[in-house]
C-alpha positions as protocol buffer text, in pm:
chain_id: "A"
residue {
  index: 1
  type: MET
  ca { x: -1473 y: -91 z: 1168 }
}
residue {
  index: 2
  type: ALA
  ca { x: -1629 y: -341 z: 926 }
}
residue {
  index: 3
  type: SER
  ca { x: -1785 y: -534 z: 1214 }
}
residue {
  index: 4
  type: ALA
  ca { x: -1906 y: -209 z: 1371 }
}
residue {
  index: 5
  type: LEU
  ca { x: -2068 y: -98 z: 1048 }
}
residue {
  index: 6
  type: GLY
  ca { x: -2239 y: -434 z: 1013 }
}
residue {
  index: 7
  type: ILE
  ca { x: -2376 y: -415 z: 1369 }
}
residue {
  index: 8
  type: VAL
  ca { x: -2514 y: -63 z: 1320 }
}
residue {
  index: 9
  type: LYS
  ca { x: -2669 y: -159 z: 986 }
}
residue {
  index: 10
  type: ASN
  ca { x: -2842 y: -450 z: 1153 }
}
residue {
  index: 11
  type: GLN
  ca { x: -2962 y: -281 z: 1470 }
}
residue {
  index: 12
  type: ASP
  ca { x: -2998 y: 92 z: 1405 }
}
residue {
  index: 13
  type: ARG
  ca { x: -2917 y: 166 z: 1040 }
}
residue {
  index: 14
  type: ILE
  ca { x: -3128 y: 483 z: 1021 }
}
residue {
  index: 15
  type: GLN
  ca { x: -2857 y: 651 z: 1230 }
}
residue {
  index: 16
  type: LEU
  ca { x: -2606 y: 620 z: 943 }
}
residue {
  index: 17
  type: LYS
  ca { x: -2554 y: 895 z: 688 }
}
residue {
  index: 18
  type: GLU
  ca { x: -2601 y: 653 z: 398 }
}
residue {
  index: 19
  type: TYR
  ca { x: -2954 y: 590 z: 526 }
}
residue {
  index: 20
  type: GLY
  ca { x: -3031 y: 956 z: 592 }
}
residue {
  index: 21
  type: GLY
  ca { x: -2912 y: 961 z: 952 }
}
residue {
  index: 22
  type: PRO
  ca { x: -2670 y: 1202 z: 1122 }
}
residue {
  index: 23
  type: SER
  ca { x: -2374 y: 972 z: 1188 }
}
residue {
  index: 24
  type: ASP
  ca { x: -2073 y: 839 z: 1005 }
}
residue {
  index: 25
  type: ILE
  ca { x: -1924 y: 519 z: 1142 }
}
residue {
  index: 26
  type: SER
  ca { x: -1610 y: 707 z: 1242 }
}
residue {
  index: 27
  type: ASP
  ca { x: -1796 y: 984 z: 1425 }
}
residue {
  index: 28
  type: SER
  ca { x: -1812 y: 996 z: 1803 }
}
residue {
  index: 29
  type: GLY
  ca { x: -2191 y: 994 z: 1776 }
}
residue {
  index: 30
  type: THR
  ca { x: -2188 y: 652 z: 1613 }
}
residue {
  index: 31
  type: LYS
  ca { x: -1952 y: 521 z: 1880 }
}
residue {
  index: 32
  type: PHE
  ca { x: -2208 y: 641 z: 2134 }
}
residue {
  index: 33
  type: ILE
  ca { x: -2481 y: 451 z: 1950 }
}
residue {
  index: 34
  type: LEU
  ca { x: -2269 y: 136 z: 1954 }
}
residue {
  index: 35
  type: LYS
  ca { x: -2192 y: 179 z: 2322 }
}
residue {
  index: 36
  type: ARG
  ca { x: -2564 y: 216 z: 2390 }
}
residue {
  index: 37
  type: MET
  ca { x: -2613 y: -117 z: 2215 }
}
residue {
  index: 38
  type: GLY
  ca { x: -2354 y: -271 z: 2447 }
}
residue {
  index: 39
  type: PHE
  ca { x: -2057 y: -264 z: 2211 }
}
residue {
  index: 40
  type: VAL
  ca { x: -1727 y: -82 z: 2242 }
}
residue {
  index: 41
  type: LYS
  ca { x: -1443 y: -4 z: 2005 }
}
residue {
  index: 42
  type: CYS
  ca { x: -1145 y: -232 z: 2062 }
}
residue {
  index: 43
  type: LYS
  ca { x: -828 y: -141 z: 1879 }
}
residue {
  index: 44
  type: GLY
  ca { x: -513 y: -348 z: 1849 }
}
residue {
  index: 45
  type: THR
  ca { x: -232 y: -188 z: 2042 }
}
residue {
  index: 46
  type: LYS
  ca { x: 114 y: -110 z: 1911 }
}
residue {
  index: 47
  type: PHE
  ca { x: 423 y: 11 z: 2085 }
}
residue {
  index: 48
  type: ALA
  ca { x: 486 y: 378 z: 2023 }
}
residue {
  index: 49
  type: LYS
  ca { x: 781 y: 426 z: 1794 }
}
residue {
  index: 50
  type: THR
  ca { x: 1053 y: 647 z: 1935 }
}
residue {
  index: 51
  type: LEU
  ca { x: 1309 y: 790 z: 1699 }
}
residue {
  index: 52
  type: PRO
  ca { x: 1670 y: 796 z: 1819 }
}
residue {
  index: 53
  type: SER
  ca { x: 1811 y: 1126 z: 1938 }
}
residue {
  index: 54
  type: ASN
  ca { x: 2043 y: 1139 z: 1635 }
}
residue {
  index: 55
  type: PHE
  ca { x: 1766 y: 1077 z: 1380 }
}
residue {
  index: 56
  type: GLU
  ca { x: 1808 y: 1417 z: 1215 }
}
residue {
  index: 57
  type: ASN
  ca { x: 2174 y: 1335 z: 1153 }
}
residue {
  index: 58
  type: ILE
  ca { x: 2077 y: 998 z: 1007 }
}
residue {
  index: 59
  type: LYS
  ca { x: 1818 y: 1165 z: 783 }
}
residue {
  index: 60
  type: ASP
  ca { x: 2062 y: 1435 z: 669 }
}
residue {
  index: 61
  type: ASP
  ca { x: 2320 y: 1169 z: 584 }
}
residue {
  index: 62
  type: PHE
  ca { x: 2066 y: 969 z: 383 }
}
residue {
  index: 63
  type: LEU
  ca { x: 1939 y: 1273 z: 194 }
}
residue {
  index: 64
  type: GLY
  ca { x: 2295 y: 1392 z: 137 }
}
residue {
  index: 65
  type: ARG
  ca { x: 2390 y: 1066 z: -31 }
}
residue {
  index: 66
  type: VAL
  ca { x: 2078 y: 1073 z: -246 }
}
residue {
  index: 67
  type: GLN
  ca { x: 2137 y: 1437 z: -343 }
}
residue {
  index: 68
  type: THR
  ca { x: 2499 y: 1370 z: -439 }
}
residue {
  index: 69
  type: VAL
  ca { x: 2398 y: 1093 z: -680 }
}
residue {
  index: 70
  type: VAL
  ca { x: 2103 y: 1287 z: -825 }
}
residue {
  index: 71
  type: GLU
  ca { x: 2308 y: 1599 z: -894 }
}
residue {
  index: 72
  type: LYS
  ca { x: 2621 y: 1422 z: -1015 }
}
residue {
  index: 73
  type: HIS
  ca { x: 2434 y: 1209 z: -1268 }
}
residue {
  index: 74
  type: LYS
  ca { x: 2156 y: 1458 z: -1348 }
}
residue {
  index: 75
  type: ILE
  ca { x: 1884 y: 1211 z: -1258 }
}
residue {
  index: 76
  type: ALA
  ca { x: 1535 y: 1331 z: -1349 }
}
residue {
  index: 77
  type: PRO
  ca { x: 1249 y: 1298 z: -1097 }
}
residue {
  index: 78
  type: SER
  ca { x: 1078 y: 1038 z: -1316 }
}
residue {
  index: 79
  type: MET
  ca { x: 1398 y: 831 z: -1298 }
}
residue {
  index: 80
  type: ILE
  ca { x: 1385 y: 814 z: -917 }
}
residue {
  index: 81
  type: VAL
  ca { x: 1164 y: 532 z: -791 }
}
residue {
  index: 82
  type: ASN
  ca { x: 1068 y: 399 z: -450 }
}
residue {
  index: 83
  type: PHE
  ca { x: 902 y: 60 z: -427 }
}
residue {
  index: 84
  type: GLY
  ca { x: 776 y: -146 z: -137 }
}
residue {
  index: 85
  type: LEU
  ca { x: 501 y: -372 z: 1 }
}
residue {
  index: 86
  type: PRO
  ca { x: 244 y: -479 z: 112 }
}
residue {
  index: 87
  type: ILE
  ca { x: -116 y: -365 z: 73 }
}
residue {
  index: 88
  type: ILE
  ca { x: -357 y: -511 z: 329 }
}
residue {
  index: 89
  type: PRO
  ca { x: -734 y: -465 z: 292 }
}
residue {
  index: 90
  type: VAL
  ca { x: -842 y: -497 z: 656 }
}
residue {
  index: 91
  type: LYS
  ca { x: -907 y: -251 z: 935 }
}
residue {
  index: 92
  type: ASP
  ca { x: -725 y: -286 z: 1266 }
}
residue {
  index: 93
  type: TRP
  ca { x: -1025 y: -252 z: 1493 }
}
residue {
  index: 94
  type: THR
  ca { x: -1362 y: -415 z: 1543 }
}
residue {
  index: 95
  type: MET
  ca { x: -1649 y: -407 z: 1791 }
}
residue {
  index: 96
  type: GLU
  ca { x: -1690 y: -643 z: 2086 }
}
residue {
  index: 97
  type: GLN
  ca { x: -1948 y: -660 z: 2359 }
}
residue {
  index: 98
  type: GLN
  ca { x: -1855 y: -437 z: 2648 }
}
residue {
  index: 99
  type: GLY
  ca { x: -1639 y: -615 z: 2906 }
}
residue {
  index: 100
  type: ALA
  ca { x: -1477 y: -855 z: 2659 }
}
residue {
  index: 101
  type: LYS
  ca { x: -1117 y: -927 z: 2757 }
}
residue {
  index: 102
  type: GLN
  ca { x: -992 y: -1041 z: 2420 }
}
residue {
  index: 103
  type: VAL
  ca { x: -1066 y: -908 z: 2075 }
}
residue {
  index: 104
  type: GLN
  ca { x: -1018 y: -1109 z: 1759 }
}
residue {
  index: 105
  type: ILE
  ca { x: -1040 y: -951 z: 1417 }
}
residue {
  index: 106
  type: HIS
  ca { x: -1142 y: -1217 z: 1170 }
}
residue {
  index: 107
  type: GLY
  ca { x: -903 y: -1185 z: 879 }
}
residue {
  index: 108
  type: ALA
  ca { x: -658 y: -951 z: 1052 }
}
residue {
  index: 109
  type: ASN
  ca { x: -381 y: -1208 z: 1025 }
}
residue {
  index: 110
  type: ASN
  ca { x: -438 y: -1265 z: 655 }
}
residue {
  index: 111
  type: LYS
  ca { x: -204 y: -987 z: 546 }
}
residue {
  index: 112
  type: ARG
  ca { x: 11 y: -1235 z: 354 }
}
residue {
  index: 113
  type: GLN
  ca { x: -269 y: -1390 z: 158 }
}
residue {
  index: 114
  type: ILE
  ca { x: -220 y: -1134 z: -115 }
}
residue {
  index: 115
  type: THR
  ca { x: 85 y: -913 z: -141 }
}
residue {
  index: 116
  type: ALA
  ca { x: 105 y: -609 z: -367 }
}
residue {
  index: 117
  type: VAL
  ca { x: 434 y: -451 z: -466 }
}
residue {
  index: 118
  type: LEU
  ca { x: 394 y: -84 z: -554 }
}
residue {
  index: 119
  type: GLY
  ca { x: 647 y: 148 z: -710 }
}
residue {
  index: 120
  type: MET
  ca { x: 619 y: 525 z: -746 }
}
residue {
  index: 121
  type: SER
  ca { x: 842 y: 784 z: -909 }
}
residue {
  index: 122
  type: ALA
  ca { x: 930 y: 1126 z: -769 }
}
residue {
  index: 123
  type: THR
  ca { x: 679 y: 1274 z: -1013 }
}
residue {
  index: 124
  type: GLY
  ca { x: 399 y: 1106 z: -817 }
}
residue {
  index: 125
  type: THR
  ca { x: 343 y: 843 z: -1085 }
}
residue {
  index: 126
  type: PHE
  ca { x: 264 y: 483 z: -995 }
}
residue {
  index: 127
  type: LEU
  ca { x: 443 y: 209 z: -1181 }
}
residue {
  index: 128
  type: PRO
  ca { x: 235 y: -95 z: -1276 }
}
residue {
  index: 129
  type: PRO
  ca { x: 194 y: -311 z: -965 }
}
residue {
  index: 130
  type: GLN
  ca { x: 292 y: -668 z: -898 }
}
residue {
  index: 131
  type: LEU
  ca { x: 36 y: -890 z: -724 }
}
residue {
  index: 132
  type: ILE
  ca { x: 163 y: -1202 z: -549 }
}
residue {
  index: 133
  type: TYR
  ca { x: -83 y: -1479 z: -468 }
}
residue {
  index: 134
  type: GLN
  ca { x: -31 y: -1803 z: -282 }
}
residue {
  index: 135
  type: ARG
  ca { x: 21 y: -2083 z: -528 }
}
residue {
  index: 136
  type: LYS
  ca { x: 266 y: -2366 z: -580 }
}
residue {
  index: 137
  type: THR
  ca { x: 220 y: -2411 z: -954 }
}
residue {
  index: 138
  type: ASP
  ca { x: 197 y: -2191 z: -1262 }
}
residue {
  index: 139
  type: SER
  ca { x: -173 y: -2250 z: -1311 }
}
residue {
  index: 140
  type: ARG
  ca { x: -399 y: -1963 z: -1404 }
}
residue {
  index: 141
  type: HIS
  ca { x: -425 y: -1700 z: -1133 }
}
residue {
  index: 142
  type: SER
  ca { x: -759 y: -1544 z: -1208 }
}
residue {
  index: 143
  type: SER
  ca { x: -1028 y: -1525 z: -1473 }
}
residue {
  index: 144
  type: PHE
  ca { x: -1031 y: -1149 z: -1419 }
}
residue {
  index: 145
  type: LYS
  ca { x: -866 y: -956 z: -1702 }
}
residue {
  index: 146
  type: PHE
  ca { x: -586 y: -739 z: -1567 }
}
residue {
  index: 147
  type: THR
  ca { x: -423 y: -446 z: -1741 }
}
residue {
  index: 148
  type: LYS
  ca { x: -157 y: -607 z: -1959 }
}
residue {
  index: 149
  type: ASP
  ca { x: 138 y: -426 z: -1798 }
}
residue {
  index: 150
  type: TRP
  ca { x: 52 y: -553 z: -1448 }
}
residue {
  index: 151
  type: ASN
  ca { x: 261 y: -842 z: -1321 }
}
residue {
  index: 152
  type: ILE
  ca { x: 58 y: -1124 z: -1166 }
}
residue {
  index: 153
  type: THR
  ca { x: 267 y: -1393 z: -1003 }
}
residue {
  index: 154
  type: HIS
  ca { x: 274 y: -1624 z: -704 }
}
residue {
  index: 155
  type: SER
  ca { x: 486 y: -1763 z: -425 }
}
residue {
  index: 156
  type: LYS
  ca { x: 446 y: -2054 z: -187 }
}
residue {
  index: 157
  type: ASN
  ca { x: 350 y: -1837 z: 111 }
}
residue {
  index: 158
  type: HIS
  ca { x: 211 y: -1517 z: -53 }
}
residue {
  index: 159
  type: TRP
  ca { x: 528 y: -1326 z: 40 }
}
residue {
  index: 160
  type: THR
  ca { x: 766 y: -1158 z: -197 }
}
residue {
  index: 161
  type: THR
  ca { x: 1066 y: -1381 z: -268 }
}
residue {
  index: 162
  type: VAL
  ca { x: 1393 y: -1352 z: -456 }
}
residue {
  index: 163
  type: HIS
  ca { x: 1214 y: -1499 z: -758 }
}
residue {
  index: 164
  type: THR
  ca { x: 920 y: -1257 z: -750 }
}
residue {
  index: 165
  type: THR
  ca { x: 1156 y: -964 z: -687 }
}
residue {
  index: 166
  type: VAL
  ca { x: 1365 y: -1055 z: -992 }
}
residue {
  index: 167
  type: ILE
  ca { x: 1044 y: -1072 z: -1196 }
}
residue {
  index: 168
  type: TYR
  ca { x: 943 y: -728 z: -1067 }
}
residue {
  index: 169
  type: ILE
  ca { x: 1281 y: -574 z: -1151 }
}
residue {
  index: 170
  type: GLU
  ca { x: 1290 y: -719 z: -1502 }
}
residue {
  index: 171
  type: ASN
  ca { x: 924 y: -677 z: -1596 }
}
residue {
  index: 172
  type: ILE
  ca { x: 827 y: -359 z: -1413 }
}
residue {
  index: 173
  type: LEU
  ca { x: 1129 y: -150 z: -1309 }
}
residue {
  index: 174
  type: GLY
  ca { x: 1346 y: -226 z: -1612 }
}
residue {
  index: 175
  type: LEU
  ca { x: 1070 y: -160 z: -1863 }
}
residue {
  index: 176
  type: TYR
  ca { x: 964 y: 157 z: -1682 }
}
residue {
  index: 177
  type: PHE
  ca { x: 1313 y: 310 z: -1691 }
}
residue {
  index: 178
  type: GLU
  ca { x: 1357 y: 205 z: -2053 }
}
residue {
  index: 179
  type: ASP
  ca { x: 1033 y: 383 z: -2140 }
}
residue {
  index: 180
  type: GLN
  ca { x: 1137 y: 696 z: -1948 }
}
residue {
  index: 181
  type: ARG
  ca { x: 1472 y: 717 z: -2126 }
}
residue {
  index: 182
  type: GLU
  ca { x: 1288 y: 710 z: -2455 }
}
residue {
  index: 183
  type: LYS
  ca { x: 1026 y: 967 z: -2349 }
}
residue {
  index: 184
  type: LEU
  ca { x: 1286 y: 1209 z: -2211 }
}
residue {
  index: 185
  type: ASN
  ca { x: 1526 y: 1147 z: -2499 }
}
residue {
  index: 186
  type: LEU
  ca { x: 1795 y: 1033 z: -2256 }
}
residue {
  index: 187
  type: PRO
  ca { x: 2099 y: 824 z: -2351 }
}
residue {
  index: 188
  type: LEU
  ca { x: 2089 y: 453 z: -2278 }
}
residue {
  index: 189
  type: ALA
  ca { x: 2368 y: 507 z: -2026 }
}
residue {
  index: 190
  type: GLN
  ca { x: 2159 y: 753 z: -1823 }
}
residue {
  index: 191
  type: LYS
  ca { x: 2162 y: 653 z: -1456 }
}
residue {
  index: 192
  type: ASP
  ca { x: 1855 y: 614 z: -1242 }
}
residue {
  index: 193
  type: LEU
  ca { x: 1792 y: 575 z: -871 }
}
residue {
  index: 194
  type: VAL
  ca { x: 1590 y: 321 z: -675 }
}
residue {
  index: 195
  type: LEU
  ca { x: 1500 y: 360 z: -308 }
}
residue {
  index: 196
  type: LEU
  ca { x: 1383 y: 44 z: -136 }
}
residue {
  index: 197
  type: ASP
  ca { x: 1336 y: -87 z: 214 }
}
residue {
  index: 198
  type: ILE
  ca { x: 1599 y: -300 z: 379 }
}
residue {
  index: 199
  type: PHE
  ca { x: 1397 y: -619 z: 339 }
}
residue {
  index: 200
  type: LYS
  ca { x: 1637 y: -915 z: 330 }
}
residue {
  index: 201
  type: VAL
  ca { x: 1522 y: -1028 z: -16 }
}
residue {
  index: 202
  type: HIS
  ca { x: 1632 y: -694 z: -161 }
}
residue {
  index: 203
  type: GLN
  ca { x: 1986 y: -744 z: -34 }
}
residue {
  index: 204
  type: THR
  ca { x: 2061 y: -1089 z: -172 }
}
residue {
  index: 205
  type: GLU
  ca { x: 2348 y: -1150 z: -410 }
}
residue {
  index: 206
  type: THR
  ca { x: 2091 y: -1266 z: -664 }
}
residue {
  index: 207
  type: VAL
  ca { x: 1886 y: -947 z: -662 }
}
residue {
  index: 208
  type: LYS
  ca { x: 2170 y: -692 z: -667 }
}
residue {
  index: 209
  type: PRO
  ca { x: 2315 y: -807 z: -1003 }
}
residue {
  index: 210
  type: VAL
  ca { x: 1966 y: -806 z: -1156 }
}
residue {
  index: 211
  type: LEU
  ca { x: 1920 y: -444 z: -1046 }
}
residue {
  index: 212
  type: LYS
  ca { x: 2249 y: -352 z: -1213 }
}
residue {
  index: 213
  type: SER
  ca { x: 2164 y: -551 z: -1526 }
}
residue {
  index: 214
  type: GLN
  ca { x: 1867 y: -319 z: -1577 }
}
residue {
  index: 215
  type: GLY
  ca { x: 2088 y: -12 z: -1552 }
}
residue {
  index: 216
  type: LEU
  ca { x: 1996 y: 47 z: -1189 }
}
residue {
  index: 217
  type: GLU
  ca { x: 2342 y: 139 z: -1070 }
}
residue {
  index: 218
  type: PHE
  ca { x: 2225 y: 333 z: -768 }
}
residue {
  index: 219
  type: PHE
  ca { x: 1991 y: 187 z: -509 }
}
residue {
  index: 220
  type: PHE
  ca { x: 1971 y: 299 z: -149 }
}
residue {
  index: 221
  type: TYR
  ca { x: 1819 y: 99 z: 135 }
}
residue {
  index: 222
  type: ILE
  ca { x: 1582 y: 266 z: 380 }
}
residue {
  index: 223
  type: LEU
  ca { x: 1634 y: 126 z: 729 }
}
residue {
  index: 224
  type: ALA
  ca { x: 1332 y: -54 z: 870 }
}
residue {
  index: 225
  type: SER
  ca { x: 1320 y: 168 z: 1180 }
}
residue {
  index: 226
  type: TYR
  ca { x: 1276 y: 481 z: 969 }
}
residue {
  index: 227
  type: THR
  ca { x: 1019 y: 380 z: 707 }
}
residue {
  index: 228
  type: SER
  ca { x: 757 y: 612 z: 856 }
}
residue {
  index: 229
  type: GLU
  ca { x: 999 y: 904 z: 813 }
}
residue {
  index: 230
  type: LEU
  ca { x: 1196 y: 819 z: 498 }
}
residue {
  index: 231
  type: GLN
  ca { x: 986 y: 571 z: 301 }
}
residue {
  index: 232
  type: HIS
  ca { x: 795 y: 784 z: 49 }
}
residue {
  index: 233
  type: LEU
  ca { x: 539 y: 514 z: -28 }
}
residue {
  index: 234
  type: TYR
  ca { x: 479 y: 455 z: 341 }
}
residue {
  index: 235
  type: ILE
  ca { x: 398 y: 822 z: 394 }
}
residue {
  index: 236
  type: SER
  ca { x: 163 y: 880 z: 104 }
}
residue {
  index: 237
  type: GLY
  ca { x: 130 y: 630 z: -181 }
}
residue {
  index: 238
  type: ASN
  ca { x: 85 y: 309 z: 15 }
}
residue {
  index: 239
  type: HIS
  ca { x: -126 y: 481 z: 277 }
}
residue {
  index: 240
  type: PHE
  ca { x: -374 y: 632 z: 32 }
}
residue {
  index: 241
  type: HIS
  ca { x: -401 y: 313 z: -173 }
}
residue {
  index: 242
  type: LYS
  ca { x: -439 y: 108 z: 143 }
}
residue {
  index: 243
  type: GLN
  ca { x: -721 y: 334 z: 263 }
}
residue {
  index: 244
  type: GLN
  ca { x: -904 y: 280 z: -65 }
}
residue {
  index: 245
  type: LEU
  ca { x: -871 y: -96 z: -24 }
}
residue {
  index: 246
  type: LYS
  ca { x: -976 y: -83 z: 339 }
}
residue {
  index: 247
  type: GLN
  ca { x: -1291 y: 107 z: 251 }
}
residue {
  index: 248
  type: LYS
  ca { x: -1387 y: -156 z: -5 }
}
residue {
  index: 249
  type: PHE
  ca { x: -1306 y: -440 z: 233 }
}
residue {
  index: 250
  type: THR
  ca { x: -1498 y: -269 z: 514 }
}
residue {
  index: 251
  type: SER
  ca { x: -1808 y: -223 z: 301 }
}
residue {
  index: 252
  type: TRP
  ca { x: -1804 y: -586 z: 186 }
}
residue {
  index: 253
  type: TYR
  ca { x: -1729 y: -724 z: 534 }
}
residue {
  index: 254
  type: ALA
  ca { x: -2002 y: -508 z: 690 }
}
residue {
  index: 255
  type: ASP
  ca { x: -2257 y: -640 z: 442 }
}
residue {
  index: 256
  type: GLU
  ca { x: -2153 y: -996 z: 528 }
}
residue {
  index: 257
  type: VAL
  ca { x: -2191 y: -925 z: 901 }
}
residue {
  index: 258
  type: THR
  ca { x: -2529 y: -758 z: 846 }
}
residue {
  index: 259
  type: SER
  ca { x: -2652 y: -1052 z: 639 }
}
residue {
  index: 260
  type: GLN
  ca { x: -2561 y: -1302 z: 911 }
}
residue {
  index: 261
  type: LEU
  ca { x: -2714 y: -1090 z: 1187 }
}
residue {
  index: 262
  type: ASN
  ca { x: -3031 y: -1049 z: 982 }
}
residue {
  index: 263
  type: SER
  ca { x: -3050 y: -1427 z: 945 }
}
residue {
  index: 264
  type: GLY
  ca { x: -3075 y: -1457 z: 1324 }
}
residue {
  index: 265
  type: LYS
  ca { x: -2715 y: -1523 z: 1428 }
}
residue {
  index: 266
  type: SER
  ca { x: -2586 y: -1360 z: 1744 }
}
residue {
  index: 267
  type: VAL
  ca { x: -2283 y: -1134 z: 1718 }
}
residue {
  index: 268
  type: HIS
  ca { x: -2075 y: -1408 z: 1886 }
}
residue {
  index: 269
  type: ASN
  ca { x: -2158 y: -1654 z: 1609 }
}
residue {
  index: 270
  type: VAL
  ca { x: -2090 y: -1425 z: 1316 }
}
residue {
  index: 271
  type: ASN
  ca { x: -1795 y: -1557 z: 1119 }
}
residue {
  index: 272
  type: VAL
  ca { x: -1711 y: -1409 z: 780 }
}
residue {
  index: 273
  type: ASP
  ca { x: -1529 y: -1663 z: 565 }
}
residue {
  index: 274
  type: LEU
  ca { x: -1202 y: -1510 z: 446 }
}
residue {
  index: 275
  type: LYS
  ca { x: -1062 y: -1807 z: 255 }
}
residue {
  index: 276
  type: LEU
  ca { x: -846 y: -1698 z: -36 }
}
residue {
  index: 277
  type: SER
  ca { x: -1081 y: -1866 z: -281 }
}
residue {
  index: 278
  type: ILE
  ca { x: -1353 y: -1624 z: -168 }
}
residue {
  index: 279
  type: VAL
  ca { x: -1149 y: -1308 z: -115 }
}
residue {
  index: 280
  type: LYS
  ca { x: -924 y: -1336 z: -420 }
}
residue {
  index: 281
  type: PRO
  ca { x: -1175 y: -1249 z: -697 }
}
residue {
  index: 282
  type: LEU
  ca { x: -1309 y: -964 z: -483 }
}
residue {
  index: 283
  type: HIS
  ca { x: -959 y: -841 z: -406 }
}
residue {
  index: 284
  type: VAL
  ca { x: -870 y: -829 z: -774 }
}
residue {
  index: 285
  type: LYS
  ca { x: -1153 y: -586 z: -843 }
}
residue {
  index: 286
  type: TRP
  ca { x: -1073 y: -381 z: -532 }
}
residue {
  index: 287
  type: VAL
  ca { x: -708 y: -347 z: -628 }
}
residue {
  index: 288
  type: LEU
  ca { x: -786 y: -239 z: -983 }
}
residue {
  index: 289
  type: SER
  ca { x: -1041 y: 19 z: -869 }
}
residue {
  index: 290
  type: SER
  ca { x: -819 y: 150 z: -587 }
}
residue {
  index: 291
  type: PHE
  ca { x: -515 y: 170 z: -812 }
}
residue {
  index: 292
  type: ASP
  ca { x: -706 y: 376 z: -1069 }
}
residue {
  index: 293
  type: CYS
  ca { x: -835 y: 610 z: -799 }
}
residue {
  index: 294
  type: SER
  ca { x: -497 y: 646 z: -626 }
}
residue {
  index: 295
  type: SER
  ca { x: -314 y: 714 z: -952 }
}
residue {
  index: 296
  type: LYS
  ca { x: -520 y: 1029 z: -1007 }
}
residue {
  index: 297
  type: GLN
  ca { x: -425 y: 1183 z: -671 }
}
residue {
  index: 298
  type: LYS
  ca { x: -88 y: 1332 z: -770 }
}
residue {
  index: 299
  type: ASN
  ca { x: -82 y: 1592 z: -494 }
}
residue {
  index: 300
  type: ILE
  ca { x: -130 y: 1324 z: -230 }
}
residue {
  index: 301
  type: LEU
  ca { x: 125 y: 1093 z: -388 }
}
residue {
  index: 302
  type: LEU
  ca { x: 386 y: 1369 z: -405 }
}
residue {
  index: 303
  type: GLN
  ca { x: 341 y: 1450 z: -38 }
}
residue {
  index: 304
  type: GLY
  ca { x: 563 y: 1162 z: 70 }
}
residue {
  index: 305
  type: TRP
  ca { x: 847 y: 1282 z: -150 }
}
residue {
  index: 306
  type: ASN
  ca { x: 801 y: 1631 z: -14 }
}
residue {
  index: 307
  type: ASP
  ca { x: 787 y: 1525 z: 351 }
}
residue {
  index: 308
  type: THR
  ca { x: 1106 y: 1322 z: 328 }
}
residue {
  index: 309
  type: GLY
  ca { x: 1294 y: 1614 z: 173 }
}
residue {
  index: 310
  type: ILE
  ca { x: 1372 y: 1455 z: -163 }
}
residue {
  index: 311
  type: LEU
  ca { x: 1181 y: 1719 z: -360 }
}
residue {
  index: 312
  type: ASN
  ca { x: 1402 y: 1993 z: -220 }
}
residue {
  index: 313
  type: PHE
  ca { x: 1675 y: 1902 z: -464 }
}
residue {
  index: 314
  type: VAL
  ca { x: 1498 y: 1725 z: -752 }
}
residue {
  index: 315
  type: GLN
  ca { x: 1203 y: 1948 z: -835 }
}
residue {
  index: 316
  type: ASN
  ca { x: 1397 y: 2174 z: -1069 }
}
residue {
  index: 317
  type: LYS
  ca { x: 1602 y: 1905 z: -1239 }
}
residue {
  index: 318
  type: LYS
  ca { x: 1362 y: 1827 z: -1521 }
}
residue {
  index: 319
  type: ASP
  ca { x: 1049 y: 1978 z: -1671 }
}
residue {
  index: 320
  type: ASP
  ca { x: 855 y: 1655 z: -1624 }
}
residue {
  index: 321
  type: PHE
  ca { x: 817 y: 1728 z: -1252 }
}
residue {
  index: 322
  type: ILE
  ca { x: 688 y: 2080 z: -1317 }
}
residue {
  index: 323
  type: GLU
  ca { x: 445 y: 1949 z: -1579 }
}
residue {
  index: 324
  type: CYS
  ca { x: 323 y: 1688 z: -1336 }
}
residue {
  index: 325
  type: ARG
  ca { x: 254 y: 1948 z: -1071 }
}
residue {
  index: 326
  type: ASN
  ca { x: 82 y: 2184 z: -1315 }
}
residue {
  index: 327
  type: SER
  ca { x: -149 y: 1910 z: -1441 }
}
residue {
  index: 328
  type: ASN
  ca { x: -329 y: 1886 z: -1106 }
}
């Protein structure tokens, strides 16, 4: 969409709403304009996901195990956390001249350049995020001043590792649950619950003891095949935050495309430089802005917990959930 927006801005910008025109880039009318220019929408294809015939049984079993732990140990909604990754600021479609047989999205394969680990409680509250950049040494990550409770770290290949996961558990999860016990006047022995995807790093014999050392006695893995149905962040939190990032990326990318087209380049020669040294300082600002915006959308963030069925048995456990809902 970023490329499409750049093309329209260059060739027929008065058609766009932001310039007083009738069309939004996602409207069918704009697609018609692009087609008239000789461009068509080309979207990356994915295999349709088919749930197994016994999925409802699998879901009931998962929810049953979660409910048993929550009720037995009187775990408050704010003490139930789901965390996962990543956040990727790039759209999955672009515009190519009609008849093109192959479509390349510049930057579409850069999803591992910057990884964000997000956590969210069953009250619809985001935990401070962890940002993982590519770096081999402990040199300074950015001149940008982050909120002090954010965790900024690095790994060799941008991905989350055992090391970065341990840092997240100790510096984000552990401190969050400690703070909640104090706020809710709960005993130090109060149990909490963590729901996380079945990523191999999360299952190592190094990570499990660290989870327990922070009082995280109960942690359930969400099978990879069912993240779209059972991963709360996947359904609402990650999605909304990702959309915010995509919008910012799209706007920036479109301006870059427009600038190159205005300078006389043909659409075939447009190449937006997505080196980490260029994207990183921009990404930092996008993440901070998107995180602030997403954090205010409690109703949207709670939707994932509602859709998975978790809220059916936690919403009346503690007043903090009710207060959260009433504050919207």
